[in-house]
N, C-alpha and C positions, 0 to 999 in steps of 0.2 A: 465300566463306565466311569467310575471314580478316577481310575488311572488316566483315562483320556482327558478328563477335566483337569486333573493336576498337571499333566503335560502341557495342556493349553495355557493354564495360568502361569506356568514357569517359562513359557516361550516368550522372548522379548524381541524377536526379529522384526515385528511390525511396528514396534515403538519408535524406532529410528525414522521410519517413513512418516509417521504422524508428526514427529518433531520437524522434519523438513517441510511438510505441508503447512504447518502452522507458521514456520519461519518465512516461507515463500509468501503466504497470504498476508503476513504483517508487513513485509517489504512492499508488496503491491499497494496495500492500503496507505503506507507511508508515502510512497511515490505519488499516489493520487492526491493526497492532502497537500504535498509540496507543490504539485502542479496547479492546484486550485489557488493556492496562495500567490504563486508567481503570476498566474494568469490575471488575477484581480489587480495586482500592482501594475502589470503591463498595460491593461486596458485603461486604468486611471492615468497612466503616463501618456498614452496616446491621446486620450481626451484632452488633457492639459496642453499637449503639444499643438493639437488642432485649434484649441482656443487661443493660444498665443499667436499662431499664424493668422487666424482670422482677425485678431485684434491689430496685428501689424499691417494688414491690408486695409 
């Protein structure tokens, strides 16, 4: 039993998978954050544009 446990502890084949999962999750989170920032700015720009058009009419 001790030998099986030591083999398990020395095996690093799953560690790379965990690294990729963490990297992918952080990229998705970063993308969502950037999208939220851009969306807020775009909505404010459209609101300002409509206000300018209404003022011109």
